[in-house]
All heavy atoms as a GROMACS GRO file, in nm:
protein
  521
    1MET      N    1  -1.825  -0.038  -1.382
    1MET     CA    2  -1.852   0.102  -1.426
    1MET      C    3  -1.884   0.180  -1.295
    1MET      O    4  -1.966   0.134  -1.219
    1MET     CB    5  -1.966   0.098  -1.525
    1MET     CG    6  -1.987   0.226  -1.591
    1MET     SD    7  -1.855   0.276  -1.709
    1MET     CE    8  -1.890   0.169  -1.843
    2ARG      N    9  -1.822   0.294  -1.284
    2ARG     CA   10  -1.850   0.382  -1.173
    2ARG      C   11  -1.878   0.522  -1.223
    2ARG      O   12  -1.831   0.558  -1.335
    2ARG     CB   13  -1.733   0.384  -1.077
    2ARG     CG   14  -1.694   0.253  -1.014
    2ARG     CD   15  -1.797   0.204  -0.917
    2ARG     NE   16  -1.809   0.296  -0.804
    2ARG     CZ   17  -1.863   0.272  -0.690
    2ARG    NH1   18  -1.922   0.157  -0.673
    2ARG    NH2   19  -1.869   0.358  -0.596
    3ILE      N   20  -1.948   0.605  -1.145
    3ILE     CA   21  -1.969   0.744  -1.179
    3ILE      C   22  -1.870   0.827  -1.090
    3ILE      O   23  -1.866   0.812  -0.969
    3ILE     CB   24  -2.114   0.785  -1.147
    3ILE    CG1   25  -2.212   0.701  -1.225
    3ILE    CG2   26  -2.133   0.935  -1.179
    3ILE    CD1   27  -2.205   0.714  -1.372
    4GLU      N   28  -1.793   0.913  -1.156
    4GLU     CA   29  -1.700   0.998  -1.092
    4GLU      C   30  -1.715   1.140  -1.151
    4GLU      O   31  -1.704   1.158  -1.271
    4GLU     CB   32  -1.555   0.952  -1.107
    4GLU     CG   33  -1.458   1.047  -1.036
    4GLU     CD   34  -1.314   1.003  -1.061
    4GLU    OE1   35  -1.284   0.937  -1.162
    4GLU    OE2   36  -1.229   1.036  -0.978
    5ALA      N   37  -1.747   1.237  -1.066
    5ALA     CA   38  -1.769   1.374  -1.112
    5ALA      C   39  -1.870   1.383  -1.226
    5ALA      O   40  -1.854   1.457  -1.318
    5ALA     CB   41  -1.634   1.439  -1.157
    6GLY      N   42  -1.975   1.295  -1.214
    6GLY     CA   43  -2.083   1.298  -1.310
    6GLY      C   44  -2.052   1.222  -1.442
    6GLY      O   45  -2.135   1.220  -1.531
    7LEU      N   46  -1.933   1.162  -1.452
    7LEU     CA   47  -1.896   1.087  -1.571
    7LEU      C   48  -1.878   0.942  -1.546
    7LEU      O   49  -1.826   0.906  -1.439
    7LEU     CB   50  -1.766   1.149  -1.631
    7LEU     CG   51  -1.769   1.294  -1.662
    7LEU    CD1   52  -1.625   1.340  -1.697
    7LEU    CD2   53  -1.862   1.317  -1.780
    8LYS      N   54  -1.915   0.855  -1.640
    8LYS     CA   55  -1.895   0.713  -1.627
    8LYS      C   56  -1.746   0.679  -1.651
    8LYS      O   57  -1.686   0.733  -1.739
    8LYS     CB   58  -1.982   0.639  -1.728
    8LYS     CG   59  -2.126   0.637  -1.699
    8LYS     CD   60  -2.196   0.550  -1.796
    8LYS     CE   61  -2.343   0.547  -1.768
    8LYS     NZ   62  -2.416   0.460  -1.868
    9ARG      N   63  -1.695   0.594  -1.562
    9ARG     CA   64  -1.558   0.548  -1.573
    9ARG      C   65  -1.553   0.397  -1.571
    9ARG      O   66  -1.621   0.336  -1.484
    9ARG     CB   67  -1.473   0.599  -1.460
    9ARG     CG   68  -1.436   0.746  -1.469
    9ARG     CD   69  -1.340   0.782  -1.359
    9ARG     NE   70  -1.215   0.702  -1.371
    9ARG     CZ   71  -1.097   0.760  -1.398
    9ARG    NH1   72  -1.086   0.886  -1.410
    9ARG    NH2   73  -0.990   0.685  -1.405
   10GLN      N   74  -1.476   0.338  -1.659
   10GLN     CA   75  -1.456   0.192  -1.654
   10GLN      C   76  -1.349   0.172  -1.550
   10GLN      O   77  -1.237   0.227  -1.560
   10GLN     CB   78  -1.412   0.139  -1.793
   10GLN     CG   79  -1.383  -0.007  -1.795
   10GLN     CD   80  -1.510  -0.091  -1.782
   10GLN    OE1   81  -1.617  -0.050  -1.817
   10GLN    NE2   82  -1.496  -0.212  -1.727
   11VAL      N   83  -1.374   0.086  -1.448
   11VAL     CA   84  -1.281   0.059  -1.341
   11VAL      C   85  -1.248  -0.088  -1.337
   11VAL      O   86  -1.338  -0.171  -1.328
   11VAL     CB   87  -1.339   0.112  -1.208
   11VAL    CG1   88  -1.245   0.086  -1.093
   11VAL    CG2   89  -1.380   0.257  -1.213
   12TRP      N   90  -1.124  -0.120  -1.336
   12TRP     CA   91  -1.079  -0.259  -1.322
   12TRP      C   92  -0.938  -0.264  -1.270
   12TRP      O   93  -0.863  -0.169  -1.277
   12TRP     CB   94  -1.094  -0.334  -1.452
   12TRP     CG   95  -1.004  -0.283  -1.562
   12TRP    CD1   96  -1.028  -0.179  -1.650
   12TRP    CD2   97  -0.871  -0.328  -1.597
   12TRP    NE1   98  -0.924  -0.159  -1.734
   12TRP    CE2   99  -0.828  -0.254  -1.703
   12TRP    CE3  100  -0.792  -0.428  -1.546
   12TRP    CZ2  101  -0.703  -0.267  -1.761
   12TRP    CZ3  102  -0.664  -0.444  -1.602
   12TRP    CH2  103  -0.626  -0.364  -1.708
   13CYS      N  104  -0.904  -0.378  -1.213
   13CYS     CA  105  -0.776  -0.399  -1.162
   13CYS      C  106  -0.737  -0.551  -1.168
   13CYS      O  107  -0.827  -0.632  -1.137
   13CYS     CB  108  -0.770  -0.350  -1.015
   13CYS     SG  109  -0.610  -0.365  -0.940
   14LYS      N  110  -0.624  -0.581  -1.210
   14LYS     CA  111  -0.582  -0.721  -1.222
   14LYS      C  112  -0.480  -0.748  -1.108
   14LYS      O  113  -0.374  -0.683  -1.109
   14LYS     CB  114  -0.521  -0.747  -1.358
   14LYS     CG  115  -0.491  -0.886  -1.383
   14LYS     CD  116  -0.442  -0.901  -1.530
   14LYS     CE  117  -0.415  -1.043  -1.565
   14LYS     NZ  118  -0.368  -1.056  -1.706
   15ILE      N  119  -0.512  -0.834  -1.018
   15ILE     CA  120  -0.423  -0.863  -0.903
   15ILE      C  121  -0.412  -1.019  -0.894
   15ILE      O  122  -0.508  -1.086  -0.880
   15ILE     CB  123  -0.476  -0.811  -0.770
   15ILE    CG1  124  -0.497  -0.660  -0.773
   15ILE    CG2  125  -0.389  -0.852  -0.657
   15ILE    CD1  126  -0.559  -0.602  -0.654
   16PRO      N  127  -0.287  -1.068  -0.896
   16PRO     CA  128  -0.265  -1.211  -0.882
   16PRO      C  129  -0.308  -1.255  -0.740
   16PRO      O  130  -0.291  -1.176  -0.644
   16PRO     CB  131  -0.119  -1.235  -0.904
   16PRO     CG  132  -0.057  -1.102  -0.939
   16PRO     CD  133  -0.161  -0.997  -0.921
   17VAL      N  134  -0.358  -1.376  -0.725
   17VAL     CA  135  -0.397  -1.428  -0.595
   17VAL      C  136  -0.312  -1.550  -0.561
   17VAL      O  137  -0.298  -1.638  -0.642
   17VAL     CB  138  -0.545  -1.472  -0.595
   17VAL    CG1  139  -0.583  -1.532  -0.462
   17VAL    CG2  140  -0.635  -1.352  -0.627
   18GLN      N  141  -0.250  -1.546  -0.444
   18GLN     CA  142  -0.167  -1.655  -0.396
   18GLN      C  143  -0.248  -1.743  -0.301
   18GLN      O  144  -0.306  -1.692  -0.206
   18GLN     CB  145  -0.041  -1.602  -0.328
   18GLN     CG  146   0.047  -1.705  -0.262
   18GLN     CD  147   0.119  -1.789  -0.365
   18GLN    OE1  148   0.170  -1.736  -0.464
   18GLN    NE2  149   0.121  -1.916  -0.346
   19LEU      N  150  -0.256  -1.870  -0.326
   19LEU     CA  151  -0.329  -1.965  -0.242
   19LEU      C  152  -0.231  -2.052  -0.170
   19LEU      O  153  -0.136  -2.109  -0.228
   19LEU     CB  154  -0.423  -2.056  -0.322
   19LEU     CG  155  -0.528  -1.983  -0.409
   19LEU    CD1  156  -0.598  -2.084  -0.497
   19LEU    CD2  157  -0.627  -1.914  -0.319
   20SER      N  158  -0.249  -2.075  -0.041
   20SER     CA  159  -0.166  -2.167   0.040
   20SER      C  160  -0.254  -2.252   0.123
   20SER      O  161  -0.357  -2.205   0.174
   20SER     CB  162  -0.070  -2.086   0.128
   20SER     OG  163   0.016  -2.009   0.050
   21GLY      N  164  -0.219  -2.377   0.141
   21GLY     CA  165  -0.300  -2.469   0.222
   21GLY      C  166  -0.390  -2.558   0.139
   21GLY      O  167  -0.441  -2.513   0.037
   22ILE      N  168  -0.407  -2.678   0.188
   22ILE     CA  169  -0.487  -2.775   0.113
   22ILE      C  170  -0.629  -2.740   0.091
   22ILE      O  171  -0.686  -2.761  -0.011
   22ILE     CB  172  -0.472  -2.916   0.179
   22ILE    CG1  173  -0.530  -3.026   0.088
   22ILE    CG2  174  -0.537  -2.921   0.312
   22ILE    CD1  175  -0.450  -3.054  -0.035
   23GLU      N  176  -0.690  -2.677   0.193
   23GLU     CA  177  -0.829  -2.633   0.186
   23GLU      C  178  -0.853  -2.537   0.071
   23GLU      O  179  -0.942  -2.552  -0.013
   23GLU     CB  180  -0.881  -2.574   0.315
   23GLU     CG  181  -1.025  -2.540   0.314
   23GLU     CD  182  -1.073  -2.483   0.443
   23GLU    OE1  183  -1.014  -2.515   0.552
   23GLU    OE2  184  -1.168  -2.398   0.441
   24LEU      N  185  -0.773  -2.430   0.063
   24LEU     CA  186  -0.790  -2.330  -0.042
   24LEU      C  187  -0.752  -2.383  -0.178
   24LEU      O  188  -0.818  -2.357  -0.278
   24LEU     CB  189  -0.702  -2.205  -0.014
   24LEU     CG  190  -0.745  -2.120   0.103
   24LEU    CD1  191  -0.649  -2.005   0.125
   24LEU    CD2  192  -0.887  -2.072   0.089
   25VAL      N  193  -0.647  -2.468  -0.186
   25VAL     CA  194  -0.611  -2.526  -0.314
   25VAL      C  195  -0.723  -2.617  -0.366
   25VAL      O  196  -0.759  -2.617  -0.485
   25VAL     CB  197  -0.478  -2.607  -0.300
   25VAL    CG1  198  -0.450  -2.681  -0.428
   25VAL    CG2  199  -0.363  -2.508  -0.271
   26THR      N  200  -0.783  -2.693  -0.276
   26THR     CA  201  -0.895  -2.781  -0.311
   26THR      C  202  -1.013  -2.698  -0.360
   26THR      O  203  -1.073  -2.729  -0.464
   26THR     CB  204  -0.937  -2.868  -0.192
   26THR    OG1  205  -0.826  -2.950  -0.152
   26THR    CG2  206  -1.055  -2.961  -0.228
   27GLN      N  207  -1.047  -2.593  -0.290
   27GLN     CA  208  -1.158  -2.501  -0.332
   27GLN      C  209  -1.128  -2.442  -0.466
   27GLN      O  210  -1.221  -2.427  -0.547
   27GLN     CB  211  -1.173  -2.388  -0.229
   27GLN     CG  212  -1.268  -2.418  -0.123
   27GLN     CD  213  -1.295  -2.288  -0.039
   27GLN    OE1  214  -1.201  -2.234   0.016
   27GLN    NE2  215  -1.416  -2.246  -0.039
   28SER      N  216  -1.005  -2.407  -0.494
   28SER     CA  217  -0.973  -2.338  -0.618
   28SER      C  218  -0.991  -2.426  -0.741
   28SER      O  219  -1.004  -2.376  -0.852
   28SER     CB  220  -0.832  -2.283  -0.616
   28SER     OG  221  -0.736  -2.390  -0.620
   29GLN      N  222  -0.994  -2.557  -0.722
   29GLN     CA  223  -1.007  -2.649  -0.833
   29GLN      C  224  -1.140  -2.639  -0.904
   29GLN      O  225  -1.156  -2.682  -1.019
   29GLN     CB  226  -0.970  -2.790  -0.795
   29GLN     CG  227  -0.827  -2.803  -0.758
   29GLN     CD  228  -0.798  -2.944  -0.694
   29GLN    OE1  229  -0.881  -3.022  -0.665
   29GLN    NE2  230  -0.669  -2.968  -0.683
   30SER      N  231  -1.243  -2.585  -0.829
   30SER     CA  232  -1.376  -2.573  -0.890
   30SER      C  233  -1.404  -2.431  -0.938
   30SER      O  234  -1.517  -2.404  -0.982
   30SER     CB  235  -1.480  -2.618  -0.789
   30SER     OG  236  -1.474  -2.538  -0.674
   31ILE      N  237  -1.301  -2.348  -0.948
   31ILE     CA  238  -1.315  -2.213  -0.997
   31ILE      C  239  -1.303  -2.217  -1.151
   31ILE      O  240  -1.206  -2.272  -1.199
   31ILE     CB  241  -1.214  -2.114  -0.938
   31ILE    CG1  242  -1.233  -2.105  -0.787
   31ILE    CG2  243  -1.225  -1.978  -1.006
   31ILE    CD1  244  -1.125  -2.026  -0.714
   32THR      N  245  -1.399  -2.158  -1.219
   32THR     CA  246  -1.395  -2.148  -1.365
   32THR      C  247  -1.414  -1.999  -1.406
   32THR      O  248  -1.460  -1.922  -1.328
   32THR     CB  249  -1.508  -2.239  -1.432
   32THR    OG1  250  -1.632  -2.199  -1.382
   32THR    CG2  251  -1.481  -2.387  -1.399
   33VAL      N  252  -1.387  -1.974  -1.530
   33VAL     CA  253  -1.400  -1.835  -1.582
   33VAL      C  254  -1.546  -1.790  -1.568
   33VAL      O  255  -1.639  -1.867  -1.598
   33VAL     CB  256  -1.359  -1.830  -1.728
   33VAL    CG1  257  -1.391  -1.693  -1.787
   33VAL    CG2  258  -1.213  -1.863  -1.745
   34GLY      N  259  -1.566  -1.673  -1.512
   34GLY     CA  260  -1.698  -1.618  -1.496
   34GLY      C  261  -1.764  -1.642  -1.361
   34GLY      O  262  -1.866  -1.586  -1.326
   35VAL      N  263  -1.699  -1.728  -1.277
   35VAL     CA  264  -1.754  -1.759  -1.143
   35VAL      C  265  -1.726  -1.632  -1.053
   35VAL      O  266  -1.618  -1.579  -1.058
   35VAL     CB  267  -1.684  -1.883  -1.083
   35VAL    CG1  268  -1.720  -1.898  -0.933
   35VAL    CG2  269  -1.730  -2.008  -1.159
   36LYS      N  270  -1.828  -1.591  -0.975
   36LYS     CA  271  -1.812  -1.479  -0.893
   36LYS      C  272  -1.762  -1.527  -0.756
   36LYS      O  273  -1.817  -1.626  -0.701
   36LYS     CB  274  -1.942  -1.403  -0.873
   36LYS     CG  275  -1.984  -1.334  -1.004
   36LYS     CD  276  -2.109  -1.258  -0.982
   36LYS     CE  277  -2.151  -1.189  -1.115
   36LYS     NZ  278  -2.267  -1.110  -1.101
   37LEU      N  279  -1.662  -1.461  -0.703
   37LEU     CA  280  -1.599  -1.499  -0.577
   37LEU      C  281  -1.584  -1.383  -0.481
   37LEU      O  282  -1.576  -1.268  -0.526
   37LEU     CB  283  -1.457  -1.553  -0.598
   37LEU     CG  284  -1.440  -1.671  -0.696
   37LEU    CD1  285  -1.294  -1.690  -0.720
   37LEU    CD2  286  -1.500  -1.794  -0.635
   38ASN      N  287  -1.582  -1.410  -0.358
   38ASN     CA  288  -1.543  -1.307  -0.256
   38ASN      C  289  -1.418  -1.373  -0.192
   38ASN      O  290  -1.422  -1.476  -0.132
   38ASN     CB  291  -1.653  -1.295  -0.150
   38ASN     CG  292  -1.621  -1.189  -0.048
   38ASN    OD1  293  -1.524  -1.114  -0.063
   38ASN    ND2  294  -1.699  -1.177   0.050
   39ILE      N  295  -1.304  -1.303  -0.210
   39ILE     CA  296  -1.178  -1.351  -0.154
   39ILE      C  297  -1.129  -1.260  -0.050
   39ILE      O  298  -1.117  -1.138  -0.073
   39ILE     CB  299  -1.074  -1.368  -0.264
   39ILE    CG1  300  -1.122  -1.462  -0.372
   39ILE    CG2  301  -0.938  -1.417  -0.206
   39ILE    CD1  302  -1.027  -1.476  -0.493
   40ASN      N  303  -1.103  -1.309   0.074
   40ASN     CA  304  -1.050  -1.229   0.182
   40ASN      C  305  -0.908  -1.273   0.209
   40ASN      O  306  -0.874  -1.391   0.198
   40ASN     CB  307  -1.133  -1.247   0.308
   40ASN     CG  308  -1.272  -1.196   0.296
   40ASN    OD1  309  -1.291  -1.085   0.246
   40ASN    ND2  310  -1.369  -1.275   0.339
   41GLY      N  311  -0.822  -1.172   0.242
   41GLY     CA  312  -0.690  -1.202   0.271
   41GLY      C  313  -0.608  -1.077   0.298
   41GLY      O  314  -0.667  -0.984   0.348
   42PHE      N  315  -0.485  -1.072   0.255
   42PHE     CA  316  -0.404  -0.953   0.276
   42PHE      C  317  -0.321  -0.926   0.152
   42PHE      O  318  -0.289  -1.019   0.076
   42PHE     CB  319  -0.312  -0.963   0.394
   42PHE     CG  320  -0.218  -1.082   0.398
   42PHE    CD1  321  -0.091  -1.066   0.349
   42PHE    CD2  322  -0.262  -1.206   0.443
   42PHE    CE1  323  -0.002  -1.173   0.345
   42PHE    CE2  324  -0.176  -1.314   0.438
   42PHE     CZ  325  -0.044  -1.301   0.395
   43LEU      N  326  -0.291  -0.798   0.129
   43LEU     CA  327  -0.209  -0.759   0.016
   43LEU      C  328  -0.065  -0.743   0.056
   43LEU      O  329  -0.032  -0.690   0.162
   43LEU     CB  330  -0.261  -0.622  -0.040
   43LEU     CG  331  -0.396  -0.619  -0.101
   43LEU    CD1  332  -0.437  -0.474  -0.127
   43LEU    CD2  333  -0.398  -0.702  -0.231
   44ILE      N  334   0.024  -0.784  -0.037
   44ILE     CA  335   0.168  -0.757  -0.021
   44ILE      C  336   0.219  -0.692  -0.149
   44ILE      O  337   0.158  -0.707  -0.253
   44ILE     CB  338   0.249  -0.886   0.012
   44ILE    CG1  339   0.244  -0.984  -0.107
   44ILE    CG2  340   0.199  -0.958   0.135
   44ILE    CD1  341   0.358  -1.079  -0.109
   45SER      N  342   0.327  -0.628  -0.132
   45SER     CA  343   0.396  -0.566  -0.246
   45SER      C  344   0.513  -0.658  -0.279
   45SER      O  345   0.603  -0.677  -0.194
   45SER     CB  346   0.445  -0.424  -0.211
   45SER     OG  347   0.514  -0.370  -0.315
   46GLN      N  348   0.512  -0.714  -0.400
   46GLN     CA  349   0.619  -0.808  -0.439
   46GLN      C  350   0.713  -0.741  -0.534
   46GLN      O  351   0.668  -0.683  -0.638
   46GLN     CB  352   0.552  -0.928  -0.503
   46GLN     CG  353   0.650  -1.041  -0.540
   46GLN     CD  354   0.577  -1.158  -0.602
   46GLN    OE1  355   0.502  -1.139  -0.696
   46GLN    NE2  356   0.594  -1.273  -0.539
   47LYS      N  357   0.840  -0.747  -0.504
   47LYS     CA  358   0.943  -0.682  -0.589
   47LYS      C  359   0.978  -0.776  -0.703
   47LYS      O  360   1.011  -0.896  -0.678
   47LYS     CB  361   1.066  -0.644  -0.509
   47LYS     CG  362   1.159  -0.555  -0.581
   47LYS     CD  363   1.268  -0.509  -0.487
   47LYS     CE  364   1.305  -0.367  -0.526
   47LYS     NZ  365   1.410  -0.314  -0.434
   48LEU      N  366   0.977  -0.729  -0.826
   48LEU     CA  367   1.014  -0.811  -0.943
   48LEU      C  368   1.159  -0.792  -0.976
   48LEU      O  369   1.224  -0.696  -0.934
   48LEU     CB  370   0.920  -0.765  -1.059
   48LEU     CG  371   0.773  -0.782  -1.031
   48LEU    CD1  372   0.694  -0.727  -1.151
   48LEU    CD2  373   0.734  -0.927  -1.007
   49PRO      N  374   1.215  -0.881  -1.059
   49PRO     CA  375   1.357  -0.873  -1.091
   49PRO      C  376   1.394  -0.740  -1.161
   49PRO      O  377   1.506  -0.692  -1.148
   49PRO     CB  378   1.382  -0.990  -1.192
   49PRO     CG  379   1.274  -1.088  -1.152
   49PRO     CD  380   1.154  -1.011  -1.108
   50ASN      N  381   1.300  -0.679  -1.230
   50ASN     CA  382   1.333  -0.549  -1.297
   50ASN      C  383   1.314  -0.429  -1.205
   50ASN      O  384   1.302  -0.318  -1.254
   50ASN     CB  385   1.251  -0.536  -1.426
   50ASN     CG  386   1.098  -0.529  -1.395
   50ASN    OD1  387   1.054  -0.534  -1.285
   50ASN    ND2  388   1.023  -0.516  -1.501
   51GLN      N  389   1.306  -0.457  -1.076
   51GLN     CA  390   1.295  -0.351  -0.972
   51GLN      C  391   1.160  -0.283  -0.963
   51GLN      O  392   1.145  -0.185  -0.893
   51GLN     CB  393   1.409  -0.248  -0.988
   51GLN     CG  394   1.547  -0.308  -0.979
   51GLN     CD  395   1.573  -0.382  -0.855
   51GLN    OE1  396   1.548  -0.331  -0.742
   51GLN    NE2  397   1.622  -0.504  -0.862
   52THR      N  398   1.057  -0.334  -1.039
   52THR     CA  399   0.924  -0.279  -1.024
   52THR      C  400   0.852  -0.366  -0.918
   52THR      O  401   0.904  -0.470  -0.875
   52THR     CB  402   0.846  -0.283  -1.154
   52THR    OG1  403   0.834  -0.421  -1.200
   52THR    CG2  404   0.914  -0.196  -1.260
   53THR      N  405   0.740  -0.322  -0.876
   53THR     CA  406   0.662  -0.398  -0.779
   53THR      C  407   0.519  -0.424  -0.833
   53THR      O  408   0.470  -0.356  -0.923
   53THR     CB  409   0.652  -0.319  -0.645
   53THR    OG1  410   0.585  -0.195  -0.667
   53THR    CG2  411   0.785  -0.299  -0.582
   54LYS      N  412   0.458  -0.526  -0.774
   54LYS     CA  413   0.320  -0.558  -0.803
   54LYS      C  414   0.253  -0.598  -0.676
   54LYS      O  415   0.315  -0.646  -0.580
   54LYS     CB  416   0.302  -0.663  -0.911
   54LYS     CG  417   0.346  -0.805  -0.862
   54LYS     CD  418   0.318  -0.904  -0.976
   54LYS     CE  419   0.361  -1.043  -0.934
   54LYS     NZ  420   0.340  -1.142  -1.037
   55LEU      N  421   0.116  -0.572  -0.668
   55LEU     CA  422   0.039  -0.616  -0.555
   55LEU      C  423  -0.002  -0.760  -0.572
   55LEU      O  424  -0.038  -0.802  -0.683
   55LEU     CB  425  -0.082  -0.536  -0.538
   55LEU     CG  426  -0.069  -0.391  -0.484
   55LEU    CD1  427  -0.206  -0.320  -0.484
   55LEU    CD2  428  -0.004  -0.391  -0.347
   56VAL      N  429   0.004  -0.842  -0.468
   56VAL     CA  430  -0.037  -0.980  -0.469
   56VAL      C  431  -0.132  -0.999  -0.350
   56VAL      O  432  -0.103  -0.961  -0.239
   56VAL     CB  433   0.081  -1.080  -0.459
   56VAL    CG1  434   0.033  -1.220  -0.456
   56VAL    CG2  435   0.179  -1.057  -0.574
   57LEU      N  436  -0.250  -1.060  -0.380
   57LEU     CA  437  -0.342  -1.091  -0.270
   57LEU      C  438  -0.318  -1.232  -0.220
   57LEU      O  439  -0.325  -1.329  -0.296
   57LEU     CB  440  -0.488  -1.081  -0.325
   57LEU     CG  441  -0.597  -1.123  -0.231
   57LEU    CD1  442  -0.602  -1.039  -0.100
   57LEU    CD2  443  -0.736  -1.113  -0.298
   58HIS      N  444  -0.284  -1.244  -0.097
   58HIS     CA  445  -0.267  -1.375  -0.031
   58HIS      C  446  -0.402  -1.413   0.028
   58HIS      O  447  -0.444  -1.353   0.132
   58HIS     CB  448  -0.159  -1.371   0.075
   58HIS     CG  449  -0.018  -1.376   0.017
   58HIS    ND1  450   0.065  -1.478   0.031
   58HIS    CD2  451   0.045  -1.286  -0.066
   58HIS    CE1  452   0.179  -1.459  -0.030
   58HIS    NE2  453   0.166  -1.340  -0.090
   59ALA      N  454  -0.469  -1.510  -0.027
   59ALA     CA  455  -0.604  -1.550   0.009
   59ALA      C  456  -0.601  -1.625   0.143
   59ALA      O  457  -0.513  -1.709   0.167
   59ALA     CB  458  -0.666  -1.636  -0.097
   60GLU      N  459  -0.696  -1.592   0.232
   60GLU     CA  460  -0.716  -1.661   0.352
   60GLU      C  461  -0.854  -1.730   0.356
   60GLU      O  462  -0.871  -1.826   0.433
   60GLU     CB  463  -0.704  -1.567   0.473
   60GLU     CG  464  -0.563  -1.508   0.487
   60GLU     CD  465  -0.553  -1.412   0.600
   60GLU    OE1  466  -0.645  -1.323   0.618
   60GLU    OE2  467  -0.455  -1.418   0.674
   61HIS      N  468  -0.943  -1.680   0.273
   61HIS     CA  469  -1.080  -1.737   0.267
   61HIS      C  470  -1.138  -1.714   0.128
   61HIS      O  471  -1.122  -1.603   0.076
   61HIS     CB  472  -1.169  -1.672   0.375
   61HIS     CG  473  -1.308  -1.717   0.371
   61HIS    ND1  474  -1.348  -1.841   0.423
   61HIS    CD2  475  -1.424  -1.662   0.323
   61HIS    CE1  476  -1.476  -1.855   0.406
   61HIS    NE2  477  -1.524  -1.748   0.345
   62ILE      N  478  -1.200  -1.814   0.070
   62ILE     CA  479  -1.270  -1.801  -0.058
   62ILE      C  480  -1.416  -1.837  -0.040
   62ILE      O  481  -1.446  -1.944   0.016
   62ILE     CB  482  -1.204  -1.893  -0.166
   62ILE    CG1  483  -1.061  -1.859  -0.191
   62ILE    CG2  484  -1.284  -1.884  -0.293
   62ILE    CD1  485  -0.991  -1.950  -0.281
   63GLU      N  486  -1.498  -1.750  -0.087
   63GLU     CA  487  -1.646  -1.777  -0.082
   63GLU      C  488  -1.703  -1.764  -0.223
   63GLU      O  489  -1.680  -1.667  -0.294
   63GLU     CB  490  -1.713  -1.672   0.009
   63GLU     CG  491  -1.861  -1.687   0.020
   63GLU     CD  492  -1.923  -1.573   0.096
   63GLU    OE1  493  -1.850  -1.493   0.158
   63GLU    OE2  494  -2.042  -1.566   0.101
   64PHE      N  495  -1.779  -1.866  -0.264
   64PHE     CA  496  -1.845  -1.863  -0.396
   64PHE      C  497  -1.973  -1.784  -0.381
   64PHE      O  498  -2.050  -1.805  -0.286
   64PHE     CB  499  -1.877  -2.003  -0.443
   64PHE     CG  500  -1.751  -2.075  -0.487
   64PHE    CD1  501  -1.671  -2.143  -0.394
   64PHE    CD2  502  -1.714  -2.079  -0.619
   64PHE    CE1  503  -1.558  -2.210  -0.435
   64PHE    CE2  504  -1.596  -2.146  -0.662
   64PHE     CZ  505  -1.521  -2.217  -0.568
   65ILE      N  506  -2.002  -1.689  -0.475
   65ILE     CA  507  -2.123  -1.609  -0.469
   65ILE      C  508  -2.217  -1.657  -0.577
   65ILE      O  509  -2.176  -1.678  -0.689
   65ILE     CB  510  -2.086  -1.460  -0.502
   65ILE    CG1  511  -1.981  -1.410  -0.399
   65ILE    CG2  512  -2.210  -1.377  -0.502
   65ILE    CD1  513  -1.924  -1.272  -0.426
   66ASP      N  514  -2.340  -1.677  -0.539
   66ASP     CA  515  -2.442  -1.727  -0.632
   66ASP      C  516  -2.474  -1.626  -0.737
   66ASP      O  517  -2.477  -1.505  -0.723
   66ASP     CB  518  -2.568  -1.763  -0.560
   66ASP     CG  519  -2.546  -1.884  -0.466
   66ASP    OD1  520  -2.465  -1.967  -0.502
   66ASP    OD2  521  -2.621  -1.893  -0.369
   0.00000   0.00000   0.00000
């Protein structure tokens, strides 16, 4: 929830995360629904067969937040 121009707005975004490498894949096995994470990496624009695009986060580092 954010305040914009004095009004509350529900803000969310769904972005797929691509994991590569044994370390990140191993870390991802302990991720469950509701776990808070800090994921660092880079965004790419992926073209879909229907000519639309979506953003994909390619993870380089995953940190579990208490």
